[in-house]
C-alpha positions, 0 to 999 in steps of 0.5 A: 631136152626132148626125146633124151636117150640117156634119160630113157635108160634110167639107172643105166644112163646115170654115169653117162649123164653125170659125164655129160653134165660135167662136160657142160659145166666144164665147158661153160666155166672155161668160156666164162673164165676166158671172157673174164680174162682169168688165167684159171681152169675148172677145179683150180678153185678147190686147190686155191681154197684148200691152200688158203686154209691149210697153207702148205700140203703135199699132193697126196695130202691134197688128193686125200682131202679132195677125194681126187686121184693122185694123177688128177691132182698132179695134172692140176697142180702142175698146170697151176705151178706153170701159171705161177700160182703155186710154189714148191717147198721141202718139208722142214720136218721131213726132207722126203716130202715136197709141199705146195703153197700159194705163190705171191701171184697166187695170193695176189690173185686169190682176193679177186678170184674169190669175189668172182667165185661168190658170183658163180656160187650164186648162179649155181644156187639157182641151178642146183637145189639144196636136196640134190647136194644132200643126195650127192653126199649120200651117193659119195658116202655109199661108194665110200662104204662099199665099192661097186664090185663089192656090191656086185659080188654080194648080190650076184656071185654065189661066193666072194671073189677071194678067200681069207685064210692063214698063210702057208709056209710055201707062201711066206716069200711071195708075201714078203715081196708083196709087203716090200712092193706095197710099202716102198711105193707109198709116196713119202714113206721111208724107202728101203735105203732109209730103213733097211731093217724095217724092210728086211722085217717085211720081206721076212714076215713069215718069221712072226708065225713062230711067235705064240698066238700070231697068225699071218693071214692072206686073201687069196683069189679063186685063181690062186693069186695073192691079193693082200696079207696082214699080221694078227696077234692074240697077244700084244706082247708079240706085236713088235711095235714101238711105243706102249702097245706091247704093254696092253693087256686083254687086247689083240692087234694087227699090223703090216696090212698090205693089198696088191695094187691089182686088187684095189677096190675089191674090199680086201683091206676091209675084209682082212681087218674084219677077219682080225676083229672077229678073231679078237672077239672070238679070243675074248679080248676087250680091245683091238690095237692098230697103227698107221701113218699119214701115208696110208690114208685109204687104210686110215679111212677104212679103220675109222669106218670100222669104228677105230678111234685115235688113241695118242697114248699109242703113238710112237716114232719109227726113226723120223716116221710118226706112227699113229695108234688106234683102238677098237673097243670090242663088245663082248657077248 
């Protein structure tokens, strides 16, 4: 393209060029599918192929696997269902969860579609060099490790956009309200009517601070807004979970981490986790124990990036909810 203004902008033209390229690809794909009389749209192929491999998944599980937003996946799957390619089923192990799978029409169409996608892949190989895909992998991993806002604040702001400190008693009620709001909004997670005792614990989370060696940490913006909170334990006997975690020796733990929806993308969850790691090391413990569930995929990814490893011996069930244990081995000075 001669005299391309976006190209002349270098890095400032990057996002616009990505959008332009996506529009070109989507438009040509729609045109091709129409010409081939295929009743599908761009990006449907990833749902077909994912369900071919996994059989049944919730929308949340699909969004996590593909890295798409939840609203985007809902839009795609609703259209696919309207065409008869998908069908819904209640999870036999958890009635709260609705799973999607390929319908008979979807399975019947898949063989023909896969043959066409193989041809499309051959054309894309002519257009997209393997080195470009490697660079794309790097770009995606870089954004996963640290958001744009985190990078901006680190480079240009003289101080972080929030402060982490111990909660004050006057803040306990507000923190409890945040905990209830965050956990009750998780898709598939037990609701207050299903586990009232658990949500009572969340609402009264400040009560944990009466236990020895236990701290309620908060992330507060410079305007004084509550962005997130977590419970930290120097001594696992006060951790309060099911399973064997409370029997762990020379170990710290943290649980009930919550980040306000308005603070997503600021690195609050990661910063709270890192603060707990520092505290555990300072206390001289050798391990840090945490738990999470299938419904907390963002937190799960943060923990794995920080070095936490799954330990099935720490798993337990909270009613019908499966809770998974993680352990971080701490390097002692």
